C-alpha positions as CSV (number, residue, x, y, z in Angstrom):
1,M,59.1,104.5,338.7
2,S,58.5,100.7,338.1
3,K,55.1,99.0,337.5
4,R,55.7,97.2,340.7
5,K,56.1,100.4,342.7
6,V,53.0,101.9,341.3
7,A,50.9,98.7,342.1
8,S,52.3,98.7,345.7
9,S,51.7,102.3,346.4
10,R,48.1,102.7,344.9
11,P,46.0,101.1,347.8
12,Y,47.8,103.3,350.2
13,H,47.4,106.3,348.2
14,H,43.6,105.8,348.0
15,G,43.2,104.7,351.6
16,H,41.5,101.6,350.6
17,L,44.2,99.0,351.3
18,R,41.9,97.1,354.0
19,E,38.8,97.1,351.7
20,A,41.0,95.9,348.8
21,L,42.6,93.1,350.8
22,I,39.1,91.9,351.9
23,A,37.9,92.1,348.2
24,A,40.9,89.9,347.1
25,A,40.2,87.5,349.9
26,E,36.5,87.2,348.9
27,E,37.7,86.5,345.3
28,L,40.4,83.8,346.6
29,L,37.7,82.3,348.8
30,R,35.2,81.7,345.8
31,E,38.0,80.3,343.6
32,Q,40.0,78.2,346.1
33,G,38.0,77.9,349.5
34,A,39.2,79.1,352.9
35,A,42.1,76.5,353.2
36,K,44.4,78.3,350.8
37,L,43.3,81.9,351.7
38,S,46.1,83.7,353.3
39,L,47.4,87.3,354.1
40,R,50.1,86.7,351.5
41,A,47.9,85.3,348.9
42,A,45.5,88.4,349.3
43,A,48.6,90.8,349.0
44,R,49.9,89.1,346.0
45,R,46.4,89.5,344.4
46,I,46.4,93.2,344.7
47,G,50.0,93.7,344.1
48,V,51.2,94.9,347.5
49,S,54.1,93.6,349.7
50,Q,53.7,90.6,352.0
51,A,54.1,93.0,354.9
52,A,51.4,95.5,353.9
53,P,48.3,93.4,355.1
54,Y,49.7,93.6,358.7
55,A,48.8,97.3,358.9
56,H,45.2,96.3,359.1
57,F,45.1,92.4,360.0
58,D,47.3,91.1,362.7
59,S,46.5,87.3,361.6
60,R,45.0,85.2,358.8
61,Q,42.0,84.6,360.9
62,A,41.4,88.3,361.4
63,L,41.2,88.5,357.6
64,L,38.8,85.6,357.4
65,A,36.8,87.2,360.1
66,A,36.3,90.5,357.9
67,V,35.4,88.2,355.0
68,A,32.7,86.5,357.2
69,V,31.5,89.8,358.4
70,R,30.6,90.8,354.8
71,G,29.0,87.5,354.4
72,F,26.8,87.9,357.3
73,N,25.8,91.3,356.1
74,R,24.8,90.0,352.7
75,L,22.7,87.3,354.5
76,S,21.1,90.0,356.7
77,E,20.2,91.9,353.5
78,C,18.9,88.7,351.8
79,L,16.8,87.9,354.9
80,A,15.5,91.5,355.2
81,A,14.4,91.5,351.6
82,A,12.6,88.0,352.2
83,D,11.1,89.4,355.4
84,N,9.4,92.3,353.9
85,R,7.5,90.3,351.2
86,T,4.3,89.7,353.3
87,A,2.7,90.3,356.8
88,D,1.6,86.7,357.2
89,S,4.0,85.0,359.7
90,A,3.7,81.5,358.1
91,E,4.5,82.8,354.6
92,R,7.4,85.0,356.1
93,M,8.9,81.9,357.5
94,H,8.9,80.3,354.2
95,S,10.2,83.2,352.5
96,L,13.1,83.4,355.0
97,A,13.9,80.0,354.5
98,R,13.9,80.3,350.7
99,G,16.2,83.3,351.1
100,Y,18.6,81.4,353.5
101,V,18.9,78.5,351.4
102,R,19.3,80.6,348.3
103,F,22.1,82.6,349.9
104,A,24.0,79.4,351.0
105,V,23.8,78.0,347.5
106,D,24.8,81.1,345.6
107,Q,27.7,81.6,348.0
108,P,28.6,78.3,349.3
109,M,32.5,79.2,350.2
110,A,31.4,82.2,352.1
111,F,28.5,80.1,353.9
112,R,31.0,77.4,354.9
113,L,33.5,80.0,356.2
114,M,30.7,81.9,358.2
115,F,29.6,78.8,360.0
116,G,32.6,76.6,359.9
117,A,35.4,75.6,362.1
118,E,37.9,78.2,360.8
119,L,36.4,81.0,362.8
120,S,34.8,78.7,365.7
121,G,35.6,80.4,369.0
122,Y,37.2,83.5,367.3
123,G,36.0,86.3,369.6
124,D,35.8,89.2,367.2
125,P,33.0,91.4,368.5
126,V,32.3,92.8,364.9
127,L,31.8,89.2,363.6
128,Q,29.6,88.3,366.4
129,A,27.5,91.3,366.0
130,A,27.0,90.6,362.3
131,A,26.2,87.0,363.0
132,R,23.6,87.9,365.7
133,K,22.1,90.4,363.3
134,S,21.2,87.7,360.7
135,Y,19.8,85.4,363.3
136,T,17.4,88.1,364.5
137,F,15.3,88.0,361.4
138,I,14.6,84.3,362.2
139,Q,13.9,85.1,365.8
140,A,11.5,87.8,365.0
141,T,9.4,86.0,362.5
142,V,9.3,82.7,364.4
143,A,8.3,84.5,367.6
144,A,5.5,86.2,365.7
145,R,4.4,82.7,364.6
146,V,4.5,81.3,368.0
147,G,2.5,84.2,369.4
148,E,-0.3,83.7,366.7
149,T,-0.5,80.0,367.3
150,G,-0.5,80.2,370.8
151,V,1.6,77.1,371.4
152,G,2.4,76.6,374.9
153,H,4.6,73.5,374.7
154,V,7.6,75.6,373.1
155,S,9.2,78.8,373.8
156,A,9.9,81.5,371.0
157,T,13.8,80.9,371.8
158,E,13.5,77.2,371.4
159,A,11.2,77.5,368.3
160,S,13.6,79.9,366.8
161,L,16.5,77.4,367.3
162,G,14.4,74.6,365.9
163,A,13.7,76.7,362.7
164,W,17.3,77.8,362.3
165,S,18.5,74.2,362.8
166,L,16.2,72.9,360.1
167,V,16.7,75.6,357.4
168,H,20.6,75.4,358.0
169,G,20.7,71.6,357.8
170,L,18.7,71.8,354.6
171,A,21.1,74.4,353.2
172,M,24.2,72.3,354.3
173,L,22.8,69.2,352.7
174,I,22.3,71.0,349.4
175,V,25.8,72.9,349.5
176,D,27.6,69.6,350.4
177,G,25.9,67.8,347.5
178,K,24.0,65.4,349.7
179,L,20.8,66.6,348.4
180,D,19.9,67.5,344.9
181,W,19.1,71.0,344.1
182,P,16.4,71.4,341.5
183,T,17.3,73.2,338.2
184,T,14.3,75.7,338.2
185,E,13.4,78.3,340.7
186,P,9.8,77.1,341.1
187,E,10.9,73.7,341.9
188,R,13.7,75.1,344.3
189,D,11.1,77.2,346.1
190,A,8.7,74.2,346.4
191,L,11.4,72.0,347.9
192,V,12.2,74.5,350.7
193,N,8.6,75.4,351.2
194,R,7.8,71.6,351.9
195,V,10.5,71.4,354.5
196,A,9.4,74.8,356.0
197,A,5.9,73.5,356.1
198,V,6.7,70.5,358.1
199,Y,8.1,72.8,360.9
200,S,5.1,75.2,360.7
201,A,2.7,72.1,361.1
202,G,4.7,71.3,364.3
203,L,4.1,74.7,365.7
204,T,0.6,74.6,365.1
205,G,0.1,71.0,366.1
206,S,-1.5,70.2,362.7
207,R,-0.9,67.0,360.7
């Protein structure tokens, strides 16, 4: 039996073809970005036929969506860890902001895919659910902060959208190289905290 035959049959034998394709796509995304990511490229990476991916993905977008789902799941894990560090709602907001920006900077290609035009309007329910889950951490923490401050001029929904817009915008400025990202962790945390503090001040009405 040829080496090519063994390589092609291995994912099927172990029943892990789908997972292997997603892992290969993640590697390609990190190396080349989403523009060059294809079903054929993922198949070549793991040594299977060009037709093999279609057993699990009916299109390139379906594979990209599966990669984005993993990205949102990792973002949720990152935000969950940040959210558990303190009971103080103001500090939790800062902690979530730091976690969000750190994720974006550490995984810029995945971050761009998750929120970019490649999957805009793609109606995959698993992807939509993963995206919503990551946002619930921001919603819950901002709602708690709004409840504590007693601000009457803004709803928790509006406040959550404002907080997300702010931290996402900051993350994109850094990822796109429009804003310098400090070299040390304390400086990075301080930068995100300063931006988050501006938003917190707006909720409390302080100056």
